[in-house]
C-alpha positions as CSV (number, residue, x, y, z in Angstrom):
1,M,48.6,29.9,48.6
2,S,45.3,28.2,49.2
3,R,42.9,27.0,46.4
4,K,39.4,28.4,46.7
5,I,36.5,26.2,46.3
6,L,33.0,27.9,46.3
7,V,30.0,25.8,47.3
8,L,26.6,27.4,46.4
9,G,23.8,26.0,48.3
10,A,24.2,23.9,51.5
11,G,21.0,21.9,51.6
12,K,20.4,18.5,53.0
13,S,22.7,16.7,50.5
14,T,25.8,18.5,51.4
15,S,26.8,17.3,54.9
16,Y,29.5,14.9,53.5
17,L,30.5,17.1,50.6
18,L,31.5,19.9,53.1
19,D,33.1,17.5,55.7
20,Y,35.2,16.1,53.0
21,F,36.6,19.4,51.7
22,L,37.4,20.5,55.4
23,E,38.9,17.2,56.2
24,K,41.4,17.6,53.2
25,S,41.6,21.5,53.4
26,S,45.1,21.5,55.1
27,S,46.6,18.6,53.1
28,E,45.4,19.8,49.8
29,K,45.6,23.6,50.6
30,L,42.1,24.3,50.3
31,H,39.8,27.3,51.3
32,L,36.1,26.7,51.2
33,T,33.5,29.4,50.8
34,I,30.0,28.5,51.2
35,G,27.2,30.8,50.0
36,D,23.7,30.1,51.1
37,L,20.7,32.0,51.6
38,N,20.1,30.5,55.4
39,P,23.9,30.5,56.6
40,K,22.4,30.0,60.2
41,N,21.3,26.4,59.1
42,I,25.1,25.4,58.6
43,P,26.5,23.4,61.4
44,N,29.0,25.1,63.7
45,H,31.9,22.7,63.1
46,I,31.7,23.9,59.5
47,S,31.1,27.5,59.7
48,S,33.8,28.0,62.5
49,H,36.4,25.9,60.6
50,P,39.6,28.1,60.0
51,N,39.5,27.3,56.4
52,C,36.0,28.0,55.8
53,D,34.0,31.3,55.2
54,V,30.1,31.3,55.3
55,I,28.3,34.1,53.5
56,A,24.7,34.8,53.1
57,L,23.9,34.9,49.5
58,D,20.9,35.2,47.5
59,I,21.6,33.7,44.1
60,F,19.6,36.4,42.4
61,D,22.0,38.9,43.6
62,D,24.1,39.1,40.4
63,D,26.8,41.4,41.8
64,A,27.5,39.5,45.1
65,R,27.3,36.0,43.1
66,E,29.7,37.1,40.2
67,K,32.2,38.5,42.9
68,L,32.2,34.9,44.7
69,V,32.6,33.1,41.4
70,A,35.3,35.4,40.1
71,A,37.4,34.7,43.4
72,A,37.1,30.8,43.3
73,A,39.3,28.1,41.5
74,I,36.3,26.0,41.1
75,V,32.6,26.3,41.7
76,V,30.4,23.5,42.9
77,S,26.7,24.3,42.4
78,M,24.1,22.4,44.8
79,L,21.4,24.8,44.1
80,P,18.0,23.7,42.6
81,P,18.7,22.5,39.1
82,R,16.8,25.5,37.2
83,L,19.4,27.9,39.0
84,H,22.6,26.2,37.7
85,I,22.4,28.2,34.3
86,K,23.2,31.5,36.1
87,V,26.2,30.0,37.9
88,A,27.3,28.3,34.6
89,K,27.2,31.6,32.8
90,D,29.4,33.2,35.5
91,C,31.8,30.2,35.2
92,I,32.2,30.9,31.4
93,H,32.7,34.5,31.8
94,Y,35.1,34.3,34.8
95,K,36.8,31.0,33.4
96,K,36.1,28.7,36.2
97,H,35.4,25.1,36.3
98,L,32.1,24.0,37.4
99,V,30.6,20.7,39.1
100,T,26.8,19.9,39.8
101,A,25.2,16.6,40.6
102,S,22.1,17.5,38.3
103,Y,21.1,16.4,34.8
104,V,22.6,18.2,32.1
105,S,20.1,20.8,30.9
106,D,19.5,22.0,27.3
107,E,20.7,25.5,28.4
108,I,24.1,24.1,30.1
109,M,24.6,22.0,27.0
110,Q,24.7,25.1,24.8
111,L,27.8,26.3,26.8
112,D,29.7,23.1,25.6
113,A,31.6,24.7,22.8
114,K,32.6,27.7,24.9
115,A,33.7,25.5,27.7
116,K,35.9,23.4,25.5
117,Q,37.4,26.6,23.8
118,L,38.4,27.9,27.3
119,G,39.4,24.6,28.6
120,L,37.0,24.4,31.3
121,V,35.7,21.2,32.8
122,F,31.8,21.4,33.4
123,M,31.2,18.1,35.2
124,N,27.6,17.3,35.8
125,E,25.4,14.1,36.9
126,I,28.2,13.3,39.5
127,G,26.0,12.4,42.4
128,L,24.2,9.2,43.0
129,D,21.7,8.6,40.3
130,P,22.6,10.3,38.1
131,G,26.3,9.8,39.1
132,I,27.4,6.7,40.6
133,D,25.1,4.7,38.4
134,H,26.9,6.0,35.4
135,M,30.5,5.4,36.7
136,S,29.7,1.8,38.1
137,A,28.0,0.8,34.9
138,M,30.5,2.2,32.6
139,E,33.4,0.5,34.5
140,V,31.6,-2.9,34.0
141,L,30.8,-2.2,30.3
142,D,34.3,-1.1,29.5
143,R,35.5,-4.3,31.0
144,I,33.2,-6.5,29.0
145,R,33.9,-4.7,25.8
146,A,37.7,-4.9,26.6
147,K,37.4,-8.8,26.5
148,G,35.5,-8.6,23.2
149,G,32.1,-9.0,24.9
150,K,28.9,-7.8,22.8
151,L,26.4,-6.3,25.1
152,L,22.8,-7.7,25.0
153,L,21.1,-6.5,27.9
154,F,21.6,-3.6,30.6
155,E,19.2,-2.9,33.4
156,S,19.8,-0.5,36.3
157,F,17.8,0.4,39.2
158,T,18.3,2.8,42.4
159,G,16.1,3.4,45.3
160,G,16.4,5.8,48.4
161,L,14.6,3.9,51.0
162,V,14.6,3.5,54.7
163,A,17.3,1.5,56.6
164,P,16.0,-2.1,57.8
165,E,16.3,-1.0,61.6
166,S,14.1,1.9,61.0
167,D,11.7,0.5,58.8
168,N,8.5,0.6,61.0
169,N,5.7,1.1,58.7
170,L,3.3,-0.9,56.5
171,W,4.6,1.0,53.3
172,N,8.3,0.1,54.3
173,Y,9.1,3.6,53.2
174,K,10.0,7.1,54.4
175,F,11.1,10.2,52.6
176,T,15.0,10.3,52.4
177,W,15.1,13.0,49.5
178,N,12.7,15.4,48.0
179,P,9.1,14.3,48.8
180,R,7.6,16.3,45.8
181,N,9.7,14.2,43.4
182,V,8.2,10.9,45.0
183,V,4.6,12.1,44.9
184,V,4.9,13.2,41.1
185,A,7.1,10.3,40.1
186,G,6.4,8.9,36.6
187,Q,4.2,11.9,35.5
188,G,4.9,14.1,32.5
189,G,5.4,11.3,29.9
190,T,5.0,7.7,29.4
191,A,7.7,5.3,30.4
192,K,9.7,3.9,27.5
193,F,12.4,1.2,27.2
194,I,13.4,-1.7,25.1
195,Q,12.8,-5.3,26.0
196,E,14.0,-8.0,23.9
197,G,14.5,-5.9,20.7
198,T,11.0,-4.4,21.2
199,Y,10.0,-0.9,22.3
200,K,7.8,-0.9,25.2
201,Y,5.7,1.8,26.7
202,I,3.8,2.0,30.0
203,P,1.4,5.0,30.5
204,Y,1.4,6.7,33.9
205,H,-2.0,5.0,35.0
206,K,-0.3,1.6,34.7
207,L,3.3,2.4,35.7
208,F,2.8,1.0,39.3
209,R,1.4,-2.3,38.2
210,R,4.3,-3.3,36.1
211,T,7.2,-4.1,38.3
212,E,10.3,-6.3,38.3
213,F,11.5,-8.1,41.2
214,L,15.3,-8.0,42.7
215,D,16.9,-10.0,45.3
216,V,19.6,-8.2,47.4
217,E,21.9,-10.4,49.4
218,H,21.3,-9.8,53.3
219,Y,18.6,-7.2,52.5
220,G,15.8,-9.3,50.9
221,K,13.5,-8.6,48.1
222,F,12.7,-5.4,46.3
223,E,10.7,-4.2,43.4
224,A,11.4,-1.8,40.5
225,Y,9.0,0.4,38.4
226,A,10.3,2.0,35.0
227,N,11.8,5.4,34.8
228,R,10.4,7.7,32.4
229,D,12.9,7.5,29.6
230,S,15.2,4.5,29.9
231,L,16.7,5.2,26.4
232,K,18.3,8.5,27.4
233,Y,21.7,7.3,27.8
234,R,21.7,4.6,25.0
235,E,24.4,6.6,23.0
236,A,26.4,7.8,26.0
237,Y,26.7,4.2,27.1
238,G,27.3,2.9,23.6
239,L,24.4,0.7,23.8
240,E,22.7,1.5,20.5
241,D,22.5,-2.4,19.6
242,V,21.5,-3.6,23.0
243,L,18.3,-5.8,23.0
244,T,17.1,-4.7,26.5
245,L,17.6,-1.5,28.1
246,Y,15.5,-0.8,31.1
247,R,16.2,1.9,34.1
248,G,13.8,2.1,37.1
249,T,13.2,3.1,40.6
250,M,13.4,0.6,43.5
251,R,11.1,0.2,46.3
252,R,10.1,-2.6,48.9
253,V,7.8,-5.3,47.6
254,G,4.2,-4.0,47.9
255,F,4.9,-0.3,47.7
256,S,4.0,0.2,44.0
257,K,0.6,-1.9,44.4
258,A,-0.3,0.5,47.4
259,W,0.9,3.6,45.6
260,N,-1.4,2.8,42.9
261,M,-4.3,3.6,44.9
262,F,-3.5,7.2,45.0
263,V,-3.0,7.2,41.2
264,Q,-6.3,5.8,40.5
265,L,-8.0,8.0,42.9
266,G,-6.5,11.1,41.4
267,M,-4.5,12.3,44.5
268,T,-1.2,12.6,42.7
269,D,-2.6,15.2,40.2
270,D,-0.7,18.3,40.1
271,S,-2.4,20.1,37.3
272,Y,-5.2,22.0,39.2
273,T,-5.8,23.6,42.7
274,I,-8.4,22.9,45.1
275,E,-9.9,26.2,46.0
276,N,-10.6,25.7,49.8
277,S,-7.8,23.3,50.5
278,K,-6.4,25.2,53.8
279,G,-8.3,23.9,57.0
280,M,-9.8,21.1,55.0
281,S,-9.6,17.8,56.9
282,Y,-7.9,14.8,55.6
283,R,-11.3,13.1,55.6
284,D,-12.8,15.7,53.4
285,F,-9.8,15.6,51.0
286,T,-10.2,11.8,50.7
287,N,-13.9,12.2,49.9
288,L,-13.3,14.8,47.1
289,F,-12.2,11.9,44.8
290,L,-15.1,9.6,45.8
291,P,-18.8,9.4,44.4
292,Y,-21.6,11.1,46.4
293,S,-23.6,8.7,48.5
294,P,-26.4,9.8,51.1
295,T,-25.9,6.6,53.1
296,D,-22.3,5.2,52.8
297,S,-19.4,6.4,54.7
298,V,-16.1,7.7,53.2
299,E,-14.3,4.4,54.1
300,L,-17.1,2.3,52.5
301,K,-17.1,4.4,49.5
302,L,-13.3,4.1,49.1
303,R,-13.3,0.3,49.7
304,H,-16.1,-0.1,47.0
305,Y,-14.3,2.2,44.5
306,L,-10.9,0.6,44.7
307,K,-12.3,-2.9,45.3
308,I,-10.5,-3.4,48.7
309,E,-11.5,-6.2,51.1
310,Q,-11.6,-5.2,54.7
311,D,-9.0,-7.7,55.6
312,D,-6.6,-6.7,52.7
313,I,-3.0,-5.1,53.9
314,M,-3.9,-2.4,51.4
315,W,-6.6,-1.1,53.6
316,E,-4.4,-1.2,56.7
317,K,-1.9,1.0,54.6
318,L,-4.5,3.6,54.1
319,L,-5.7,3.7,57.7
320,E,-2.1,4.1,58.8
321,L,-1.8,7.4,57.0
322,N,-4.8,8.7,58.7
323,I,-6.5,9.7,55.5
324,F,-9.9,9.2,57.1
325,D,-9.4,11.5,59.9
326,A,-11.7,14.2,60.4
327,T,-9.6,16.2,63.0
328,K,-6.2,16.5,61.1
329,T,-6.3,19.5,58.9
330,I,-4.3,20.8,55.7
331,V,-2.3,23.7,56.1
332,L,-1.5,24.7,52.5
333,P,-3.8,27.1,50.8
334,Q,-4.9,26.8,47.2
335,A,-2.8,23.6,46.9
336,T,-3.0,20.9,44.1
337,P,-4.0,17.5,45.2
338,A,-0.4,16.3,44.8
339,Q,0.6,19.0,47.2
340,I,-2.0,18.0,49.6
341,L,-1.0,14.3,49.6
342,Q,2.6,15.3,50.1
343,E,1.7,17.3,53.1
344,I,-0.3,14.0,54.6
345,L,2.5,11.5,53.7
346,E,5.0,13.9,55.3
347,A,3.2,13.7,58.6
348,S,3.8,9.8,58.6
349,W,6.8,9.3,56.5
350,T,9.5,11.8,57.8
351,L,12.7,10.3,59.3
352,E,13.0,10.8,63.1
353,S,16.3,12.0,64.5
354,D,17.5,8.6,65.5
355,E,16.4,7.0,62.3
356,K,18.6,6.1,59.2
357,D,18.0,5.8,55.5
358,M,19.3,3.3,52.9
359,I,20.7,3.5,49.2
360,V,20.3,0.3,47.0
361,M,21.5,0.3,43.5
362,Y,21.2,-2.7,41.2
363,H,22.8,-3.3,37.7
364,K,22.3,-6.3,35.3
365,F,24.7,-6.8,32.4
366,G,23.8,-9.4,29.6
367,Y,26.5,-10.1,27.1
368,E,27.9,-12.7,24.6
369,L,31.7,-13.8,24.8
370,N,32.9,-16.4,22.6
371,G,29.4,-17.6,21.5
372,E,28.4,-18.0,25.1
373,K,25.7,-15.8,26.8
374,K,26.8,-14.6,30.4
375,Q,25.4,-12.1,32.8
376,I,26.9,-10.0,35.6
377,D,24.6,-8.7,38.5
378,A,26.1,-6.1,40.6
379,N,24.6,-4.3,43.6
380,M,25.7,-1.6,46.2
381,V,23.9,-0.9,49.6
382,V,24.6,2.0,51.7
383,I,23.2,2.7,55.2
384,G,23.2,6.2,56.6
385,E,24.6,7.4,59.9
386,S,22.1,9.8,61.0
387,K,19.4,12.3,60.1
388,T,22.0,14.8,58.9
389,H,24.6,12.2,57.7
390,T,22.3,10.1,55.5
391,A,23.2,7.7,52.8
392,M,21.6,9.8,50.2
393,A,23.9,12.8,51.4
394,K,27.0,10.3,51.4
395,T,26.4,9.0,47.8
396,V,25.5,12.3,46.4
397,G,28.0,14.5,48.1
398,L,31.0,12.4,47.9
399,P,31.4,11.9,44.3
400,V,30.6,15.5,43.7
401,A,33.7,16.5,46.2
402,M,36.0,13.9,44.7
403,A,35.5,15.1,41.1
404,T,36.0,18.8,42.4
405,L,39.3,17.7,43.8
406,N,40.3,15.7,40.8
407,I,39.7,18.8,38.6
408,L,41.7,21.0,40.8
409,N,44.5,18.5,40.7
410,K,44.4,18.1,37.0
411,K,43.4,14.4,37.2
412,I,40.3,15.2,35.2
413,T,41.3,17.4,32.3
414,A,39.1,16.7,29.3
415,P,37.1,20.1,29.0
416,G,33.4,20.7,27.8
417,V,30.0,20.0,29.4
418,Q,30.0,16.2,30.4
419,I,28.7,13.4,32.5
420,P,31.1,10.9,34.4
421,I,31.4,8.1,31.8
422,S,35.2,8.4,30.9
423,K,37.9,6.3,32.6
424,E,39.7,9.5,33.7
425,V,36.7,10.4,35.6
426,Y,35.2,7.1,36.9
427,E,38.2,5.0,37.7
428,P,39.8,7.2,40.6
429,I,36.5,8.1,42.1
430,L,35.1,4.6,42.3
431,A,38.2,3.7,43.8
432,E,38.3,6.3,46.3
433,L,34.4,5.7,47.0
434,K,35.5,2.1,48.1
435,E,37.6,3.7,51.1
436,Y,34.2,5.3,52.2
437,G,32.3,1.9,52.0
438,I,30.6,2.7,48.8
439,H,31.1,-0.3,46.5
440,F,29.5,-2.9,44.4
441,K,29.3,-6.8,44.9
442,E,29.2,-8.7,41.6
443,Y,27.6,-12.0,40.8
444,Q,27.9,-14.2,37.8
445,V,24.3,-15.3,37.2
446,P,22.7,-17.3,34.2
447,Y,21.5,-15.1,31.4
448,L,18.0,-15.1,31.3
449,G,17.3,-12.5,28.4
450,Y,16.1,-13.0,24.8
451,N,17.8,-15.6,22.8
452,P,16.4,-15.4,19.0
453,D,18.2,-18.6,18.2
454,S,16.6,-20.7,20.9
455,I,14.0,-23.2,19.8
456,L,12.3,-22.5,23.0
457,N,10.9,-19.4,21.7
């Protein structure tokens, strides 16, 4: 008797997830059902597999969706985050386990007591970030605590970037994930974190000018800017007393300074629409944000406005994106500045079919053990194989797939709405990820954090 796994949504991040289930389908007696709005987009090697059914599904068709959930042993939702709640309620009703890679929403959290009562595992945040970041951090934090160490510092950074061999533009960047998330990153709240025992805040208009530098062996130097809320996981990680707690996003050095030009111009604004955006030239769009001048060109006005010298690399970066082109036009009607900027950037920053992406993750752990301050730095680099089998799809999809199988096989049994921070979850998954080349390298480095007893302060 085969065990039925239902996967809802088969978008960009599911290539490795689906392959994993089908590779194990015979040995683990699995049958995979994929429900997706566009089943034609699912590759033939998956849709034609004997242990797989592909069904056209509109997630808002309650009868069809509920029927699929009722027939499954476990449900994996790879839908947009706002749609998980529909599936989660079905899972409660039909007593099915649920796995998602998304952040735990307040709505999902409200199902915790019911899931526990029914003995259901509702595993969330089991992708890359959130996901691998939680598991890899907890593994080291638990190890330090087991030795009797007291944690002083925890910093964690992740970046979805372009692989070195495909890094061929001045921004050292291409879209490897949802472009919209990149364009509006950092908006909707001030970045907050703790540094050396003090709360720190960075408003959006300063976010991209406060960066930290990181070196990754064989891959060179990176920079990181602060995530919106670094304190979100303080309790979950057991870091209530830590002196420094900071989470950030990684880019190649120079990206943030250049991105800040768009922020200062107002091009990342998503709060209003531009009436006549459709058919507007890139040049006219750029000119919207600049003062009127009867004599100066758009180029001259922008250089003056942002104080850019003509030999500055920042200028070359702007030229590379064709933002002064009078012949290229915008397709989107009634679009926000952020949506238009996204359209312009996608024309330059989309991965070609033979190009590869790269995931980089970097953790820092500062702690005190036997009166001595120590630090462990750990980093992970994963390079994609192709445009479909990206490093992003690998690092998001594999942990989701492994968690699903471990729940089915009763290796993960603690019920309720949860994230992967317990040993029963992270130990087997981190061990299995190593077999797929996803692992961290650790380095003992000098602890450079705050030392209140030092006379140097």
